[in-house]
C-alpha positions as CSV (number, residue, x, y, z in Angstrom):
1,M,17.1,6.5,-15.7
2,P,14.2,4.2,-17.0
3,D,11.0,5.9,-18.2
4,L,9.4,4.4,-15.0
5,K,11.2,3.5,-12.1
6,V,9.4,2.1,-9.1
7,R,10.8,2.1,-5.4
8,I,9.0,0.5,-2.2
9,I,9.7,3.2,0.5
10,A,8.5,1.5,3.5
11,S,6.5,-1.8,4.0
12,D,5.5,-4.5,6.5
13,S,8.5,-6.4,5.2
14,M,10.6,-3.6,6.1
15,G,9.4,-3.3,9.7
16,V,6.3,-1.1,9.7
17,R,2.8,-1.0,8.6
18,S,3.0,0.7,5.1
19,L,2.9,0.3,1.4
20,A,4.5,3.7,0.5
21,T,5.6,3.6,-3.0
22,V,7.4,6.0,-5.3
23,V,7.2,6.0,-9.1
24,E,9.8,8.1,-10.9
25,T,9.1,9.0,-14.4
26,D,10.4,11.4,-17.2
27,E,7.4,13.7,-16.1
28,G,8.2,13.9,-12.5
29,V,7.9,11.9,-9.3
30,V,4.7,10.3,-8.1
31,G,4.6,9.5,-4.3
32,I,1.9,7.0,-3.5
33,D,0.6,6.4,0.1
34,L,3.5,8.0,1.8
35,G,3.1,7.1,5.5
36,A,3.9,4.6,8.1
37,S,2.6,3.3,11.4
38,L,2.7,0.5,13.9
39,A,0.2,-1.8,15.4
40,P,-0.7,-0.3,18.9
41,R,-0.9,-3.8,20.2
42,R,0.1,-7.3,19.0
43,Y,0.1,-10.4,20.9
44,S,-1.1,-8.1,23.7
45,L,2.1,-6.3,23.6
46,P,2.9,-2.6,22.5
47,P,5.5,-1.7,20.1
48,H,9.2,-2.6,20.8
49,P,11.9,0.1,20.9
50,V,13.2,-1.5,17.7
51,E,9.9,-1.1,15.9
52,L,9.9,2.5,17.3
53,K,13.3,3.3,15.8
54,Q,12.3,1.8,12.6
55,L,9.0,3.8,12.4
56,E,11.0,7.0,13.1
57,E,13.4,6.1,10.2
58,S,10.4,5.2,7.7
59,L,8.5,8.3,8.4
60,D,11.6,10.3,7.8
61,H,12.1,8.5,4.6
62,A,8.3,9.0,3.6
63,K,8.6,12.7,4.4
64,K,11.6,13.2,2.2
65,W,9.9,11.7,-0.7
66,I,6.6,13.6,-0.1
67,L,9.0,16.8,-0.6
68,E,10.6,15.1,-3.8
69,S,7.2,14.3,-5.4
70,D,5.4,16.4,-8.0
71,I,2.2,14.4,-7.4
72,V,1.2,12.9,-4.2
73,V,-1.6,10.3,-4.1
74,I,-3.6,9.3,-1.1
75,T,-5.8,6.3,-1.7
76,H,-7.4,6.1,1.7
77,Y,-7.3,7.8,5.1
78,H,-5.8,5.1,7.2
79,Y,-2.7,6.6,9.0
80,D,-0.1,4.5,7.6
81,H,-0.9,5.9,4.1
82,Y,-0.3,9.4,4.6
83,I,1.4,11.8,7.1
84,R,-1.5,13.3,9.1
85,D,0.1,15.9,11.5
86,E,2.6,17.7,9.2
87,P,0.5,19.5,6.6
88,E,3.4,21.7,5.4
89,L,4.8,18.8,3.8
90,Y,2.2,19.0,1.2
91,N,2.7,22.7,0.3
92,G,2.7,23.1,-3.5
93,K,2.0,19.5,-4.3
94,I,-0.6,18.1,-6.7
95,L,-2.7,15.8,-4.7
96,I,-4.6,12.9,-5.9
97,I,-7.0,11.8,-3.2
98,K,-9.8,9.4,-2.2
99,D,-13.0,11.4,-2.5
100,P,-13.6,12.6,1.2
101,K,-17.5,12.6,0.6
102,H,-18.6,9.7,-1.4
103,N,-17.9,6.1,-1.0
104,I,-16.3,6.7,2.2
105,N,-17.0,5.4,5.7
106,R,-17.3,7.6,8.7
107,S,-14.0,7.1,10.2
108,Q,-12.1,7.9,7.0
109,A,-14.4,11.0,6.3
110,I,-13.6,12.6,9.7
111,R,-9.9,11.9,8.9
112,S,-10.1,13.5,5.6
113,Y,-12.0,16.6,6.9
114,V,-9.3,17.0,9.7
115,F,-6.6,16.8,7.1
116,L,-7.9,18.6,4.2
117,K,-10.0,21.3,5.9
118,K,-8.8,21.8,9.8
119,L,-5.0,21.4,8.9
120,G,-5.4,23.4,5.7
121,V,-4.0,21.1,3.3
122,E,-6.4,21.9,0.5
123,Q,-5.4,25.5,0.8
124,I,-1.5,25.1,0.4
125,A,-1.6,22.4,-2.2
126,K,-1.0,23.3,-5.8
127,E,-4.1,21.4,-6.7
128,V,-6.4,18.8,-4.9
129,L,-7.9,16.3,-7.6
130,I,-10.7,13.8,-6.6
131,G,-9.1,10.4,-7.9
132,D,-12.1,8.0,-7.7
133,G,-12.8,6.7,-11.4
134,N,-10.8,9.4,-13.1
135,R,-7.8,9.6,-15.3
136,F,-5.1,12.4,-15.1
137,K,-2.6,13.4,-17.8
138,F,0.5,15.1,-17.0
139,G,2.6,15.5,-20.4
140,K,3.6,11.9,-21.2
141,L,2.6,10.6,-17.9
142,S,-1.0,9.2,-17.3
143,I,-2.5,8.3,-13.9
144,T,-5.7,6.1,-14.2
145,V,-7.7,5.8,-10.8
146,S,-10.0,3.0,-10.1
147,S,-13.6,3.5,-8.8
148,P,-13.6,2.7,-5.0
149,V,-13.0,-1.0,-4.2
150,W,-13.3,-2.7,-1.0
151,H,-10.4,-2.7,1.7
152,G,-10.6,-6.3,1.6
153,Y,-14.0,-8.1,1.4
154,P,-17.2,-6.6,0.1
155,G,-19.0,-4.7,2.8
156,T,-16.2,-4.4,5.2
157,R,-16.5,-1.8,7.9
158,V,-13.1,-0.3,7.0
159,G,-14.3,1.2,3.9
160,R,-12.9,1.5,0.7
161,V,-9.7,2.5,-1.4
162,L,-8.5,3.3,-4.8
163,M,-6.1,1.4,-7.1
164,L,-3.7,3.2,-9.7
165,L,-2.4,2.5,-13.1
166,V,0.6,4.7,-13.9
167,E,1.8,4.8,-17.5
168,C,4.7,6.7,-19.0
169,C,6.6,6.4,-22.5
170,G,5.2,2.8,-23.3
171,E,5.8,1.6,-19.5
172,S,3.2,0.9,-17.0
173,M,2.8,-0.1,-13.2
174,I,-0.3,-0.9,-10.9
175,F,-0.6,0.0,-7.4
176,T,-3.4,-1.5,-5.5
177,S,-3.4,-0.4,-1.8
178,D,-5.0,-2.4,0.8
179,V,-7.3,-4.6,-1.4
180,Q,-6.0,-7.6,0.6
181,G,-5.7,-9.9,-2.1
182,P,-7.8,-8.5,-3.7
183,A,-10.9,-10.1,-1.9
184,D,-13.2,-7.9,-3.8
185,P,-14.2,-9.3,-7.3
186,E,-14.7,-5.8,-8.7
187,A,-11.0,-5.1,-7.9
188,V,-10.1,-8.3,-9.7
189,E,-12.0,-7.3,-12.6
190,I,-10.4,-3.8,-12.8
191,L,-6.8,-5.1,-12.5
192,S,-7.6,-7.8,-15.3
193,R,-8.8,-5.0,-17.6
194,W,-5.6,-3.0,-16.8
195,G,-3.5,-6.1,-17.4
196,E,-4.1,-5.3,-21.0
197,K,-1.5,-2.5,-20.6
198,R,1.1,-5.2,-19.7
199,P,2.4,-3.7,-16.5
200,S,6.0,-4.5,-15.7
201,I,5.0,-4.5,-11.8
202,I,2.2,-4.6,-9.6
203,V,2.5,-3.5,-6.0
204,L,-0.2,-5.6,-4.2
205,G,-1.7,-5.3,-0.7
206,G,-1.9,-9.2,0.3
207,P,-4.5,-10.8,2.6
208,P,-4.4,-10.7,6.4
209,T,-3.6,-14.3,6.7
210,Y,-2.7,-13.7,10.5
211,F,-6.3,-12.8,11.2
212,A,-7.9,-15.6,9.5
213,G,-10.8,-17.2,11.4
214,F,-10.1,-14.6,14.1
215,K,-10.8,-10.9,13.1
216,V,-11.3,-11.7,9.5
217,P,-13.6,-14.6,8.5
218,L,-11.5,-17.3,6.9
219,K,-13.7,-17.4,3.8
220,H,-12.8,-13.7,3.1
221,V,-8.9,-14.4,3.5
222,E,-9.3,-17.4,1.2
223,A,-11.1,-15.3,-1.3
224,G,-8.2,-12.7,-1.1
225,L,-5.9,-15.7,-1.9
226,R,-7.8,-16.7,-4.8
227,G,-7.8,-13.0,-6.0
228,M,-4.1,-13.1,-5.8
229,E,-3.8,-16.1,-7.9
230,E,-6.4,-14.7,-10.4
231,V,-4.6,-11.5,-10.9
232,I,-1.0,-13.6,-11.5
233,R,-2.9,-15.7,-14.1
234,R,-4.9,-12.9,-15.8
235,V,-2.5,-10.1,-15.8
236,R,1.1,-11.9,-15.6
237,P,3.2,-8.9,-14.5
238,E,6.9,-9.4,-14.6
239,V,7.1,-8.6,-11.0
240,L,4.4,-8.9,-8.4
241,V,5.4,-7.4,-5.1
242,V,3.2,-8.7,-2.4
243,D,3.5,-6.9,1.1
244,H,1.5,-5.2,3.8
245,H,-1.0,-7.2,5.6
246,L,0.2,-10.6,4.2
247,L,3.7,-9.7,5.8
248,R,2.3,-9.6,9.4
249,D,2.2,-13.3,9.4
250,R,5.4,-15.1,10.1
251,D,4.3,-18.1,8.1
252,Y,3.3,-16.1,5.1
253,L,5.2,-18.1,2.6
254,E,3.6,-21.4,3.8
255,K,0.2,-19.6,3.4
256,I,0.8,-18.7,-0.3
257,S,3.0,-21.6,-1.3
258,H,0.4,-22.6,-4.0
259,I,0.5,-19.1,-5.3
260,V,4.3,-19.0,-5.3
261,K,4.2,-22.2,-7.4
262,V,1.7,-20.6,-10.0
263,A,3.8,-17.4,-10.2
264,K,7.0,-19.4,-11.0
265,S,5.2,-21.4,-13.6
266,M,4.0,-18.2,-15.3
267,N,7.5,-16.5,-15.1
268,V,6.0,-13.9,-12.7
269,R,8.7,-12.7,-10.0
270,L,6.8,-12.6,-6.6
271,L,8.7,-10.6,-4.0
272,T,8.0,-8.8,-0.9
273,G,8.9,-5.0,-0.8
274,A,12.1,-5.7,0.9
275,E,13.3,-8.4,-1.4
276,Y,12.4,-6.0,-4.5
277,M,14.6,-3.4,-2.9
278,G,17.3,-5.8,-2.3
279,R,17.1,-5.5,1.5
280,P,16.6,-8.4,4.3
281,L,13.1,-9.3,5.4
282,N,12.3,-7.5,8.8
283,Q,8.9,-8.7,9.8
284,L,9.1,-6.6,13.1
285,E,5.3,-6.7,14.0
286,A,5.1,-10.6,13.4
287,M,8.4,-10.8,15.5
288,R,7.2,-8.5,18.5
289,R,6.8,-11.4,21.1
290,E,10.5,-12.5,20.2
291,L,11.7,-8.9,20.5
292,W,10.4,-8.4,23.9
293,R,11.5,-11.9,25.2
294,G,14.9,-10.8,24.0
295,E,15.0,-7.5,26.3
296,P,17.4,-7.9,29.2
297,E,15.8,-7.9,32.7
298,K,15.6,-4.4,34.1
299,E,17.4,-4.1,37.5
300,E,15.4,-3.4,40.6
């Protein structure tokens, strides 16, 4: 096995809301944001049965990898980034978490309290480590955690998230969580500094182009697209996996066509999570309207 092997466990390109990632190293398995969810409404429609089935499969996969992981990282407390109602999964695990008390919005603070205190996860975990701005060593494995950066554009009400630099035996990878581009200039600067490590792969949360000018101001989505291009130019990873919010847009390739050209010119392989894992693209949320139209009419 390579000194550092990256797997995408679930993602929006695989049919669910997720950026679940596993990093296998010589010093153990690191599970990052192992969770999944569905949009409660899209095109004013509820999840289709095909989506519900995919969610069940993805959650089963995420739970399996939580159990397999030695270290579990939770970059923030949105429900697609951890399993909120099965605390026993985290028994005996080393947890690296977003600080539940500082640089956190009210919604995430409440969720973290329920998860850690009411459900007792902090009592059954082997160790709970606050990630924000810290670096951890586990033998040859090093995990550097960013200071909290914005979940998209600076000042957004949905709060802040953490990014990770994982290093082992001379290899490194970066996981950005829900930076949406990144649209936050501070996140771009952190990634640029980490780029000196020459990461082989970056797993990046892309911008929500499907919300541009609707729920997210166009200027913030454009900032996320510029941030993605800047990361490619300044870091130049071998592989850039772009997924999550971006893949909720059926026309995502058209929206990032310029960035695709930039990546190609710099010998950066730009892939979705599904493509990286050798699986077909499966944008179920973006296809929800078509899924429901394809349902046979029910008999009276």
